[in-house]
PyMOL Python script that loads the backbone (N, CA, C, O; Angstrom):
from pymol import cmd

cmd.read_pdbstr("""\
ATOM      1  N   MET A   1      95.643 102.750  55.558  1.00  0.00           N
ATOM      2  CA  MET A   1      96.804 103.457  55.086  1.00  0.00           C
ATOM      3  C   MET A   1      96.817 103.393  53.555  1.00  0.00           C
ATOM      4  O   MET A   1      97.346 102.443  52.978  1.00  0.00           O
ATOM      5  N   PRO A   2      96.259 104.363  52.925  1.00  0.00           N
ATOM      6  CA  PRO A   2      96.179 104.350  51.465  1.00  0.00           C
ATOM      7  C   PRO A   2      97.549 104.153  50.808  1.00  0.00           C
ATOM      8  O   PRO A   2      98.538 104.776  51.194  1.00  0.00           O
ATOM      9  N   GLY A   3      97.579 103.281  49.816  1.00  0.00           N
ATOM     10  CA  GLY A   3      98.803 103.043  49.077  1.00  0.00           C
ATOM     11  C   GLY A   3      99.748 102.045  49.711  1.00  0.00           C
ATOM     12  O   GLY A   3     100.629 101.520  49.031  1.00  0.00           O
ATOM     13  N   LYS A   4      99.591 101.771  50.990  1.00  0.00           N
ATOM     14  CA  LYS A   4     100.512 100.857  51.663  1.00  0.00           C
ATOM     15  C   LYS A   4     100.000  99.426  51.662  1.00  0.00           C
ATOM     16  O   LYS A   4     100.764  98.495  51.407  1.00  0.00           O
ATOM     17  N   HIS A   5      98.725  99.240  51.940  1.00  0.00           N
ATOM     18  CA  HIS A   5      98.132  97.907  51.999  1.00  0.00           C
ATOM     19  C   HIS A   5      96.923  97.862  51.080  1.00  0.00           C
ATOM     20  O   HIS A   5      96.186  98.841  50.958  1.00  0.00           O
ATOM     21  N   HIS A   6      96.728  96.737  50.443  1.00  0.00           N
ATOM     22  CA  HIS A   6      95.603  96.615  49.525  1.00  0.00           C
ATOM     23  C   HIS A   6      94.976  95.231  49.649  1.00  0.00           C
ATOM     24  O   HIS A   6      95.687  94.227  49.706  1.00  0.00           O
ATOM     25  N   HIS A   7      93.665  95.176  49.691  1.00  0.00           N
ATOM     26  CA  HIS A   7      92.936  93.920  49.736  1.00  0.00           C
ATOM     27  C   HIS A   7      92.067  93.819  48.488  1.00  0.00           C
ATOM     28  O   HIS A   7      91.393  94.781  48.119  1.00  0.00           O
ATOM     29  N   LEU A   8      92.081  92.664  47.841  1.00  0.00           N
ATOM     30  CA  LEU A   8      91.260  92.475  46.654  1.00  0.00           C
ATOM     31  C   LEU A   8      89.781  92.460  47.004  1.00  0.00           C
ATOM     32  O   LEU A   8      88.953  92.939  46.229  1.00  0.00           O
ATOM     33  N   TYR A   9      89.445  91.914  48.163  1.00  0.00           N
ATOM     34  CA  TYR A   9      88.048  91.783  48.573  1.00  0.00           C
ATOM     35  C   TYR A   9      87.848  92.407  49.944  1.00  0.00           C
ATOM     36  O   TYR A   9      88.683  92.255  50.835  1.00  0.00           O
ATOM     37  N   ARG A  10      86.757  93.094  50.100  1.00  0.00           N
ATOM     38  CA  ARG A  10      86.372  93.658  51.392  1.00  0.00           C
ATOM     39  C   ARG A  10      84.965  93.171  51.686  1.00  0.00           C
ATOM     40  O   ARG A  10      84.026  93.492  50.958  1.00  0.00           O
ATOM     41  N   TYR A  11      84.821  92.405  52.741  1.00  0.00           N
ATOM     42  CA  TYR A  11      83.542  91.783  53.065  1.00  0.00           C
ATOM     43  C   TYR A  11      82.816  92.547  54.151  1.00  0.00           C
ATOM     44  O   TYR A  11      83.434  93.048  55.091  1.00  0.00           O
ATOM     45  N   THR A  12      81.509  92.636  54.020  1.00  0.00           N
ATOM     46  CA  THR A  12      80.650  93.197  55.057  1.00  0.00           C
ATOM     47  C   THR A  12      80.053  92.031  55.844  1.00  0.00           C
ATOM     48  O   THR A  12      80.207  90.871  55.464  1.00  0.00           O
ATOM     49  N   ARG A  13      79.378  92.350  56.931  1.00  0.00           N
ATOM     50  CA  ARG A  13      78.705  91.298  57.709  1.00  0.00           C
ATOM     51  C   ARG A  13      77.660  90.601  56.836  1.00  0.00           C
ATOM     52  O   ARG A  13      77.485  89.385  56.918  1.00  0.00           O
ATOM     53  N   GLY A  14      76.977  91.369  56.014  1.00  0.00           N
ATOM     54  CA  GLY A  14      75.993  90.793  55.099  1.00  0.00           C
ATOM     55  C   GLY A  14      76.630  89.819  54.113  1.00  0.00           C
ATOM     56  O   GLY A  14      76.052  88.780  53.798  1.00  0.00           O
ATOM     57  N   ASP A  15      77.825  90.160  53.628  1.00  0.00           N
ATOM     58  CA  ASP A  15      78.543  89.253  52.730  1.00  0.00           C
ATOM     59  C   ASP A  15      78.870  87.940  53.431  1.00  0.00           C
ATOM     60  O   ASP A  15      78.715  86.864  52.854  1.00  0.00           O
ATOM     61  N   VAL A  16      79.319  88.034  54.672  1.00  0.00           N
ATOM     62  CA  VAL A  16      79.656  86.832  55.439  1.00  0.00           C
ATOM     63  C   VAL A  16      78.400  85.981  55.622  1.00  0.00           C
ATOM     64  O   VAL A  16      78.447  84.762  55.456  1.00  0.00           O
ATOM     65  N   LYS A  17      77.290  86.611  55.960  1.00  0.00           N
ATOM     66  CA  LYS A  17      76.025  85.882  56.142  1.00  0.00           C
ATOM     67  C   LYS A  17      75.623  85.161  54.856  1.00  0.00           C
ATOM     68  O   LYS A  17      75.223  83.997  54.898  1.00  0.00           O
ATOM     69  N   ARG A  18      75.725  85.841  53.720  1.00  0.00           N
ATOM     70  CA  ARG A  18      75.355  85.227  52.439  1.00  0.00           C
ATOM     71  C   ARG A  18      76.290  84.075  52.077  1.00  0.00           C
ATOM     72  O   ARG A  18      75.832  83.037  51.597  1.00  0.00           O
ATOM     73  N   LEU A  19      77.593  84.243  52.300  1.00  0.00           N
ATOM     74  CA  LEU A  19      78.552  83.184  51.984  1.00  0.00           C
ATOM     75  C   LEU A  19      78.323  81.952  52.854  1.00  0.00           C
ATOM     76  O   LEU A  19      78.374  80.822  52.368  1.00  0.00           O
ATOM     77  N   VAL A  20      78.071  82.176  54.137  1.00  0.00           N
ATOM     78  CA  VAL A  20      77.817  81.069  55.061  1.00  0.00           C
ATOM     79  C   VAL A  20      76.534  80.339  54.668  1.00  0.00           C
ATOM     80  O   VAL A  20      76.506  79.109  54.622  1.00  0.00           O
ATOM     81  N   ALA A  21      75.477  81.095  54.385  1.00  0.00           N
ATOM     82  CA  ALA A  21      74.204  80.480  53.983  1.00  0.00           C
ATOM     83  C   ALA A  21      74.375  79.737  52.655  1.00  0.00           C
ATOM     84  O   ALA A  21      73.819  78.652  52.480  1.00  0.00           O
ATOM     85  N   GLY A  22      75.129  80.306  51.731  1.00  0.00           N
ATOM     86  CA  GLY A  22      75.374  79.668  50.441  1.00  0.00           C
ATOM     87  C   GLY A  22      76.138  78.361  50.558  1.00  0.00           C
ATOM     88  O   GLY A  22      76.046  77.497  49.686  1.00  0.00           O
ATOM     89  N   ALA A  23      76.888  78.221  51.633  1.00  0.00           N
ATOM     90  CA  ALA A  23      77.635  76.985  51.875  1.00  0.00           C
ATOM     91  C   ALA A  23      76.793  75.971  52.638  1.00  0.00           C
ATOM     92  O   ALA A  23      77.270  74.886  52.970  1.00  0.00           O
ATOM     93  N   GLY A  24      75.521  76.329  52.919  1.00  0.00           N
ATOM     94  CA  GLY A  24      74.634  75.416  53.627  1.00  0.00           C
ATOM     95  C   GLY A  24      74.873  75.374  55.119  1.00  0.00           C
ATOM     96  O   GLY A  24      74.544  74.389  55.779  1.00  0.00           O
ATOM     97  N   LEU A  25      75.448  76.444  55.658  1.00  0.00           N
ATOM     98  CA  LEU A  25      75.750  76.495  57.083  1.00  0.00           C
ATOM     99  C   LEU A  25      74.835  77.483  57.786  1.00  0.00           C
ATOM    100  O   LEU A  25      74.216  78.341  57.157  1.00  0.00           O
ATOM    101  N   GLU A  26      74.763  77.345  59.092  1.00  0.00           N
ATOM    102  CA  GLU A  26      73.986  78.241  59.946  1.00  0.00           C
ATOM    103  C   GLU A  26      74.972  79.135  60.696  1.00  0.00           C
ATOM    104  O   GLU A  26      75.875  78.637  61.368  1.00  0.00           O
ATOM    105  N   LEU A  27      74.806  80.428  60.584  1.00  0.00           N
ATOM    106  CA  LEU A  27      75.686  81.375  61.259  1.00  0.00           C
ATOM    107  C   LEU A  27      75.287  81.482  62.726  1.00  0.00           C
ATOM    108  O   LEU A  27      74.152  81.845  63.034  1.00  0.00           O
ATOM    109  N   LEU A  28      76.204  81.170  63.628  1.00  0.00           N
ATOM    110  CA  LEU A  28      75.921  81.217  65.060  1.00  0.00           C
ATOM    111  C   LEU A  28      76.398  82.518  65.699  1.00  0.00           C
ATOM    112  O   LEU A  28      75.748  83.045  66.603  1.00  0.00           O
ATOM    113  N   GLU A  29      77.514  83.026  65.236  1.00  0.00           N
ATOM    114  CA  GLU A  29      78.100  84.217  65.857  1.00  0.00           C
ATOM    115  C   GLU A  29      78.996  84.908  64.832  1.00  0.00           C
ATOM    116  O   GLU A  29      79.647  84.254  64.017  1.00  0.00           O
ATOM    117  N   THR A  30      79.019  86.218  64.883  1.00  0.00           N
ATOM    118  CA  THR A  30      79.926  86.979  64.043  1.00  0.00           C
ATOM    119  C   THR A  30      80.335  88.251  64.781  1.00  0.00           C
ATOM    120  O   THR A  30      79.540  88.841  65.512  1.00  0.00           O
ATOM    121  N   ARG A  31      81.560  88.654  64.582  1.00  0.00           N
ATOM    122  CA  ARG A  31      82.036  89.912  65.145  1.00  0.00           C
ATOM    123  C   ARG A  31      83.213  90.392  64.313  1.00  0.00           C
ATOM    124  O   ARG A  31      83.776  89.640  63.517  1.00  0.00           O
ATOM    125  N   ARG A  32      83.570  91.627  64.504  1.00  0.00           N
ATOM    126  CA  ARG A  32      84.722  92.181  63.810  1.00  0.00           C
ATOM    127  C   ARG A  32      85.810  92.461  64.826  1.00  0.00           C
ATOM    128  O   ARG A  32      85.531  92.733  65.993  1.00  0.00           O
ATOM    129  N   TYR A  33      87.025  92.395  64.383  1.00  0.00           N
ATOM    130  CA  TYR A  33      88.164  92.686  65.255  1.00  0.00           C
ATOM    131  C   TYR A  33      89.283  93.247  64.402  1.00  0.00           C
ATOM    132  O   TYR A  33      89.189  93.256  63.174  1.00  0.00           O
ATOM    133  N   GLY A  34      90.324  93.707  65.035  1.00  0.00           N
ATOM    134  CA  GLY A  34      91.469  94.233  64.298  1.00  0.00           C
ATOM    135  C   GLY A  34      91.362  95.719  64.038  1.00  0.00           C
ATOM    136  O   GLY A  34      91.735  96.191  62.964  1.00  0.00           O
ATOM    137  N   VAL A  35      90.852  96.471  65.019  1.00  0.00           N
ATOM    138  CA  VAL A  35      90.760  97.920  64.865  1.00  0.00           C
ATOM    139  C   VAL A  35      92.166  98.521  64.779  1.00  0.00           C
ATOM    140  O   VAL A  35      92.406  99.440  63.996  1.00  0.00           O
ATOM    141  N   ILE A  36      93.077  98.004  65.576  1.00  0.00           N
ATOM    142  CA  ILE A  36      94.461  98.480  65.554  1.00  0.00           C
ATOM    143  C   ILE A  36      95.256  97.518  64.668  1.00  0.00           C
ATOM    144  O   ILE A  36      95.383  96.342  65.010  1.00  0.00           O
ATOM    145  N   PRO A  37      95.789  97.984  63.549  1.00  0.00           N
ATOM    146  CA  PRO A  37      96.527  97.082  62.650  1.00  0.00           C
ATOM    147  C   PRO A  37      97.736  96.441  63.325  1.00  0.00           C
ATOM    148  O   PRO A  37      98.624  97.138  63.817  1.00  0.00           O
ATOM    149  N   ARG A  38      97.763  95.128  63.345  1.00  0.00           N
ATOM    150  CA  ARG A  38      98.866  94.406  63.985  1.00  0.00           C
ATOM    151  C   ARG A  38     100.176  94.513  63.219  1.00  0.00           C
ATOM    152  O   ARG A  38     101.248  94.403  63.814  1.00  0.00           O
ATOM    153  N   ASN A  39     100.108  94.725  61.916  1.00  0.00           N
ATOM    154  CA  ASN A  39     101.352  94.788  61.167  1.00  0.00           C
ATOM    155  C   ASN A  39     102.142  96.062  61.468  1.00  0.00           C
ATOM    156  O   ASN A  39     103.270  96.206  60.995  1.00  0.00           O
ATOM    157  N   ASN A  40     101.583  96.974  62.234  1.00  0.00           N
ATOM    158  CA  ASN A  40     102.323  98.162  62.663  1.00  0.00           C
ATOM    159  C   ASN A  40     102.740  98.083  64.130  1.00  0.00           C
ATOM    160  O   ASN A  40     103.322  99.029  64.659  1.00  0.00           O
ATOM    161  N   ALA A  41     102.451  96.977  64.781  1.00  0.00           N
ATOM    162  CA  ALA A  41     102.765  96.828  66.202  1.00  0.00           C
ATOM    163  C   ALA A  41     104.252  96.960  66.478  1.00  0.00           C
ATOM    164  O   ALA A  41     104.650  97.527  67.495  1.00  0.00           O
ATOM    165  N   HIS A  42     105.071  96.442  65.581  1.00  0.00           N
ATOM    166  CA  HIS A  42     106.513  96.483  65.821  1.00  0.00           C
ATOM    167  C   HIS A  42     107.020  97.917  65.942  1.00  0.00           C
ATOM    168  O   HIS A  42     107.965  98.169  66.689  1.00  0.00           O
ATOM    169  N   VAL A  43     106.424  98.842  65.238  1.00  0.00           N
ATOM    170  CA  VAL A  43     106.840 100.240  65.303  1.00  0.00           C
ATOM    171  C   VAL A  43     106.386 100.868  66.617  1.00  0.00           C
ATOM    172  O   VAL A  43     107.156 101.565  67.280  1.00  0.00           O
ATOM    173  N   LEU A  44     105.131 100.617  66.988  1.00  0.00           N
ATOM    174  CA  LEU A  44     104.577 101.238  68.187  1.00  0.00           C
ATOM    175  C   LEU A  44     105.115 100.644  69.477  1.00  0.00           C
ATOM    176  O   LEU A  44     105.315 101.365  70.455  1.00  0.00           O
ATOM    177  N   LEU A  45     105.354  99.325  69.492  1.00  0.00           N
ATOM    178  CA  LEU A  45     105.771  98.664  70.728  1.00  0.00           C
ATOM    179  C   LEU A  45     107.280  98.515  70.856  1.00  0.00           C
ATOM    180  O   LEU A  45     107.780  98.244  71.948  1.00  0.00           O
ATOM    181  N   GLY A  46     108.007  98.683  69.771  1.00  0.00           N
ATOM    182  CA  GLY A  46     109.462  98.557  69.817  1.00  0.00           C
ATOM    183  C   GLY A  46     109.891  97.201  70.333  1.00  0.00           C
ATOM    184  O   GLY A  46     109.324  96.179  69.947  1.00  0.00           O
ATOM    185  N   PRO A  47     110.894  97.184  71.208  1.00  0.00           N
ATOM    186  CA  PRO A  47     111.416  95.907  71.720  1.00  0.00           C
ATOM    187  C   PRO A  47     110.390  95.092  72.515  1.00  0.00           C
ATOM    188  O   PRO A  47     110.559  93.883  72.673  1.00  0.00           O
ATOM    189  N   ALA A  48     109.336  95.731  73.014  1.00  0.00           N
ATOM    190  CA  ALA A  48     108.335  95.030  73.819  1.00  0.00           C
ATOM    191  C   ALA A  48     107.335  94.261  72.958  1.00  0.00           C
ATOM    192  O   ALA A  48     106.464  93.577  73.495  1.00  0.00           O
ATOM    193  N   ARG A  49     107.445  94.360  71.638  1.00  0.00           N
ATOM    194  CA  ARG A  49     106.432  93.773  70.746  1.00  0.00           C
ATOM    195  C   ARG A  49     106.273  92.272  70.896  1.00  0.00           C
ATOM    196  O   ARG A  49     105.203  91.742  70.598  1.00  0.00           O
ATOM    197  N   ASP A  50     107.307  91.567  71.349  1.00  0.00           N
ATOM    198  CA  ASP A  50     107.237  90.115  71.493  1.00  0.00           C
ATOM    199  C   ASP A  50     106.887  89.662  72.906  1.00  0.00           C
ATOM    200  O   ASP A  50     106.806  88.463  73.170  1.00  0.00           O
ATOM    201  N   ALA A  51     106.684  90.598  73.800  1.00  0.00           N
ATOM    202  CA  ALA A  51     106.380  90.259  75.194  1.00  0.00           C
ATOM    203  C   ALA A  51     104.899  89.898  75.338  1.00  0.00           C
ATOM    204  O   ALA A  51     104.036  90.528  74.725  1.00  0.00           O
ATOM    205  N   ALA A  52     104.615  88.884  76.148  1.00  0.00           N
ATOM    206  CA  ALA A  52     103.235  88.433  76.366  1.00  0.00           C
ATOM    207  C   ALA A  52     102.369  89.554  76.939  1.00  0.00           C
ATOM    208  O   ALA A  52     101.206  89.693  76.560  1.00  0.00           O
ATOM    209  N   ARG A  53     102.923  90.344  77.840  1.00  0.00           N
ATOM    210  CA  ARG A  53     102.154  91.443  78.447  1.00  0.00           C
ATOM    211  C   ARG A  53     101.795  92.497  77.414  1.00  0.00           C
ATOM    212  O   ARG A  53     100.693  93.045  77.439  1.00  0.00           O
ATOM    213  N   ALA A  54     102.712  92.782  76.512  1.00  0.00           N
ATOM    214  CA  ALA A  54     102.442  93.760  75.454  1.00  0.00           C
ATOM    215  C   ALA A  54     101.331  93.242  74.544  1.00  0.00           C
ATOM    216  O   ALA A  54     100.447  94.003  74.150  1.00  0.00           O
ATOM    217  N   ALA A  55     101.371  91.959  74.210  1.00  0.00           N
ATOM    218  CA  ALA A  55     100.334  91.369  73.358  1.00  0.00           C
ATOM    219  C   ALA A  55      98.978  91.408  74.064  1.00  0.00           C
ATOM    220  O   ALA A  55      97.960  91.697  73.435  1.00  0.00           O
ATOM    221  N   SER A  56      98.962  91.122  75.360  1.00  0.00           N
ATOM    222  CA  SER A  56      97.709  91.166  76.133  1.00  0.00           C
ATOM    223  C   SER A  56      97.145  92.581  76.182  1.00  0.00           C
ATOM    224  O   SER A  56      95.938  92.781  76.044  1.00  0.00           O
ATOM    225  N   LEU A  57      98.018  93.551  76.376  1.00  0.00           N
ATOM    226  CA  LEU A  57      97.590  94.950  76.393  1.00  0.00           C
ATOM    227  C   LEU A  57      97.044  95.352  75.023  1.00  0.00           C
ATOM    228  O   LEU A  57      95.996  95.992  74.933  1.00  0.00           O
ATOM    229  N   TRP A  58      97.755  94.977  73.961  1.00  0.00           N
ATOM    230  CA  TRP A  58      97.319  95.268  72.590  1.00  0.00           C
ATOM    231  C   TRP A  58      95.914  94.693  72.347  1.00  0.00           C
ATOM    232  O   TRP A  58      95.043  95.371  71.801  1.00  0.00           O
ATOM    233  N   ASP A  59      95.709  93.438  72.761  1.00  0.00           N
ATOM    234  CA  ASP A  59      94.412  92.780  72.590  1.00  0.00           C
ATOM    235  C   ASP A  59      93.312  93.481  73.387  1.00  0.00           C
ATOM    236  O   ASP A  59      92.194  93.642  72.897  1.00  0.00           O
ATOM    237  N   ALA A  60      93.625  93.894  74.604  1.00  0.00           N
ATOM    238  CA  ALA A  60      92.632  94.562  75.451  1.00  0.00           C
ATOM    239  C   ALA A  60      92.205  95.897  74.842  1.00  0.00           C
ATOM    240  O   ALA A  60      91.018  96.221  74.824  1.00  0.00           O
ATOM    241  N   VAL A  61      93.156  96.658  74.351  1.00  0.00           N
ATOM    242  CA  VAL A  61      92.833  97.938  73.713  1.00  0.00           C
ATOM    243  C   VAL A  61      92.013  97.696  72.456  1.00  0.00           C
ATOM    244  O   VAL A  61      91.053  98.420  72.192  1.00  0.00           O
ATOM    245  N   ASP A  62      92.387  96.676  71.674  1.00  0.00           N
ATOM    246  CA  ASP A  62      91.655  96.352  70.455  1.00  0.00           C
ATOM    247  C   ASP A  62      90.205  95.969  70.770  1.00  0.00           C
ATOM    248  O   ASP A  62      89.287  96.395  70.069  1.00  0.00           O
ATOM    249  N   ARG A  63      89.998  95.168  71.820  1.00  0.00           N
ATOM    250  CA  ARG A  63      88.637  94.780  72.219  1.00  0.00           C
ATOM    251  C   ARG A  63      87.832  96.001  72.658  1.00  0.00           C
ATOM    252  O   ARG A  63      86.652  96.122  72.326  1.00  0.00           O
ATOM    253  N   ALA A  64      88.468  96.906  73.405  1.00  0.00           N
ATOM    254  CA  ALA A  64      87.774  98.099  73.885  1.00  0.00           C
ATOM    255  C   ALA A  64      87.354  99.010  72.726  1.00  0.00           C
ATOM    256  O   ALA A  64      86.311  99.660  72.792  1.00  0.00           O
ATOM    257  N   LEU A  65      88.150  99.054  71.691  1.00  0.00           N
ATOM    258  CA  LEU A  65      87.851  99.914  70.540  1.00  0.00           C
ATOM    259  C   LEU A  65      86.944  99.243  69.513  1.00  0.00           C
ATOM    260  O   LEU A  65      86.410  99.908  68.625  1.00  0.00           O
ATOM    261  N   ALA A  66      86.769  97.935  69.631  1.00  0.00           N
ATOM    262  CA  ALA A  66      86.019  97.182  68.621  1.00  0.00           C
ATOM    263  C   ALA A  66      84.586  97.664  68.471  1.00  0.00           C
ATOM    264  O   ALA A  66      84.084  97.725  67.349  1.00  0.00           O
ATOM    265  N   SER A  67      83.918  98.005  69.551  1.00  0.00           N
ATOM    266  CA  SER A  67      82.528  98.428  69.454  1.00  0.00           C
ATOM    267  C   SER A  67      82.390  99.840  68.885  1.00  0.00           C
ATOM    268  O   SER A  67      81.667 100.024  67.905  1.00  0.00           O
ATOM    269  N   PRO A  68      83.050 100.837  69.457  1.00  0.00           N
ATOM    270  CA  PRO A  68      82.860 102.186  68.921  1.00  0.00           C
ATOM    271  C   PRO A  68      83.452 102.384  67.515  1.00  0.00           C
ATOM    272  O   PRO A  68      82.999 103.254  66.771  1.00  0.00           O
ATOM    273  N   LEU A  69      84.443 101.597  67.160  1.00  0.00           N
ATOM    274  CA  LEU A  69      85.091 101.753  65.851  1.00  0.00           C
ATOM    275  C   LEU A  69      84.831 100.553  64.941  1.00  0.00           C
ATOM    276  O   LEU A  69      85.642 100.244  64.068  1.00  0.00           O
ATOM    277  N   ASN A  70      83.711  99.885  65.143  1.00  0.00           N
ATOM    278  CA  ASN A  70      83.381  98.671  64.408  1.00  0.00           C
ATOM    279  C   ASN A  70      83.492  98.847  62.896  1.00  0.00           C
ATOM    280  O   ASN A  70      83.902  97.919  62.199  1.00  0.00           O
ATOM    281  N   GLY A  71      83.139 100.005  62.385  1.00  0.00           N
ATOM    282  CA  GLY A  71      83.146 100.239  60.951  1.00  0.00           C
ATOM    283  C   GLY A  71      84.511 100.195  60.303  1.00  0.00           C
ATOM    284  O   GLY A  71      84.610 100.029  59.087  1.00  0.00           O
ATOM    285  N   ILE A  72      85.573 100.341  61.091  1.00  0.00           N
ATOM    286  CA  ILE A  72      86.909 100.303  60.495  1.00  0.00           C
ATOM    287  C   ILE A  72      87.697  99.059  60.895  1.00  0.00           C
ATOM    288  O   ILE A  72      88.864  98.911  60.531  1.00  0.00           O
ATOM    289  N   ALA A  73      87.052  98.165  61.649  1.00  0.00           N
ATOM    290  CA  ALA A  73      87.724  96.920  62.024  1.00  0.00           C
ATOM    291  C   ALA A  73      88.087  96.142  60.764  1.00  0.00           C
ATOM    292  O   ALA A  73      87.316  96.116  59.805  1.00  0.00           O
ATOM    293  N   GLN A  74      89.240  95.516  60.764  1.00  0.00           N
ATOM    294  CA  GLN A  74      89.782  94.891  59.564  1.00  0.00           C
ATOM    295  C   GLN A  74      89.301  93.479  59.289  1.00  0.00           C
ATOM    296  O   GLN A  74      89.275  93.059  58.132  1.00  0.00           O
ATOM    297  N   ASN A  75      88.928  92.751  60.298  1.00  0.00           N
ATOM    298  CA  ASN A  75      88.684  91.322  60.145  1.00  0.00           C
ATOM    299  C   ASN A  75      87.325  90.897  60.673  1.00  0.00           C
ATOM    300  O   ASN A  75      86.770  91.509  61.586  1.00  0.00           O
ATOM    301  N   HIS A  76      86.806  89.842  60.081  1.00  0.00           N
ATOM    302  CA  HIS A  76      85.570  89.225  60.561  1.00  0.00           C
ATOM    303  C   HIS A  76      85.920  87.884  61.196  1.00  0.00           C
ATOM    304  O   HIS A  76      86.740  87.126  60.678  1.00  0.00           O
ATOM    305  N   CYS A  77      85.292  87.618  62.304  1.00  0.00           N
ATOM    306  CA  CYS A  77      85.406  86.316  62.955  1.00  0.00           C
ATOM    307  C   CYS A  77      83.986  85.769  63.027  1.00  0.00           C
ATOM    308  O   CYS A  77      83.065  86.479  63.429  1.00  0.00           O
ATOM    309  N   PHE A  78      83.807  84.516  62.641  1.00  0.00           N
ATOM    310  CA  PHE A  78      82.464  83.962  62.726  1.00  0.00           C
ATOM    311  C   PHE A  78      82.525  82.489  63.073  1.00  0.00           C
ATOM    312  O   PHE A  78      83.516  81.801  62.827  1.00  0.00           O
ATOM    313  N   VAL A  79      81.419  82.028  63.657  1.00  0.00           N
ATOM    314  CA  VAL A  79      81.249  80.623  64.000  1.00  0.00           C
ATOM    315  C   VAL A  79      80.003  80.156  63.274  1.00  0.00           C
ATOM    316  O   VAL A  79      78.948  80.782  63.366  1.00  0.00           O
ATOM    317  N   ALA A  80      80.130  79.048  62.547  1.00  0.00           N
ATOM    318  CA  ALA A  80      78.998  78.486  61.807  1.00  0.00           C
ATOM    319  C   ALA A  80      78.998  76.985  61.992  1.00  0.00           C
ATOM    320  O   ALA A  80      80.010  76.382  62.349  1.00  0.00           O
ATOM    321  N   ARG A  81      77.844  76.395  61.743  1.00  0.00           N
ATOM    322  CA  ARG A  81      77.768  74.926  61.807  1.00  0.00           C
ATOM    323  C   ARG A  81      76.848  74.435  60.698  1.00  0.00           C
ATOM    324  O   ARG A  81      76.056  75.187  60.129  1.00  0.00           O
ATOM    325  N   LYS A  82      76.980  73.171  60.422  1.00  0.00           N
ATOM    326  CA  LYS A  82      76.129  72.524  59.417  1.00  0.00           C
ATOM    327  C   LYS A  82      74.691  72.577  59.899  1.00  0.00           C
ATOM    328  O   LYS A  82      74.404  72.257  61.052  1.00  0.00           O
ATOM    329  N   ARG A  83      73.805  72.974  59.034  1.00  0.00           N
ATOM    330  CA  ARG A  83      72.388  73.080  59.409  1.00  0.00           C
ATOM    331  C   ARG A  83      71.876  71.744  59.941  1.00  0.00           C
ATOM    332  O   ARG A  83      72.141  70.685  59.371  1.00  0.00           O
ATOM    333  N   GLY A  84      71.134  71.820  61.051  1.00  0.00           N
ATOM    334  CA  GLY A  84      70.545  70.628  61.629  1.00  0.00           C
ATOM    335  C   GLY A  84      71.470  69.849  62.542  1.00  0.00           C
ATOM    336  O   GLY A  84      71.038  68.870  63.150  1.00  0.00           O
ATOM    337  N   SER A  85      72.728  70.250  62.660  1.00  0.00           N
ATOM    338  CA  SER A  85      73.625  69.495  63.543  1.00  0.00           C
ATOM    339  C   SER A  85      73.448  69.976  64.974  1.00  0.00           C
ATOM    340  O   SER A  85      73.145  71.145  65.216  1.00  0.00           O
ATOM    341  N   ALA A  86      73.637  69.080  65.901  1.00  0.00           N
ATOM    342  CA  ALA A  86      73.477  69.401  67.328  1.00  0.00           C
ATOM    343  C   ALA A  86      74.678  70.188  67.810  1.00  0.00           C
ATOM    344  O   ALA A  86      75.790  70.022  67.310  1.00  0.00           O
ATOM    345  N   GLY A  87      74.439  71.048  68.789  1.00  0.00           N
ATOM    346  CA  GLY A  87      75.537  71.816  69.396  1.00  0.00           C
ATOM    347  C   GLY A  87      76.423  70.921  70.224  1.00  0.00           C
ATOM    348  O   GLY A  87      76.057  69.794  70.555  1.00  0.00           O
ATOM    349  N   LEU A  88      77.585  71.429  70.553  1.00  0.00           N
ATOM    350  CA  LEU A  88      78.542  70.660  71.370  1.00  0.00           C
ATOM    351  C   LEU A  88      78.216  70.748  72.826  1.00  0.00           C
ATOM    352  O   LEU A  88      78.917  70.163  73.652  1.00  0.00           O
TER     353      LEU A  88
END
""", "prot")
cmd.dss("prot")
cmd.show_as("cartoon", "prot")
cmd.util.cbc("prot")
cmd.orient("prot")
């Protein structure tokens, strides 16, 4: 939404990989999420916005759209560990 929200930094998957490696960590998993902006949920869901079922539905739709709309997903989620450490 041009003009409404602004981020100082926008990271790509490559940026995340470089930052993790620069911190001496091993990247185990990365994905993007947040195709549907949550800060607009209150408008779209109205009074149902605080209901657990509405949140579950919102999450399910977001997961379904994450792959085809990956390029516009807002957030990165990643799992990293210290190099050489054993898995859990």
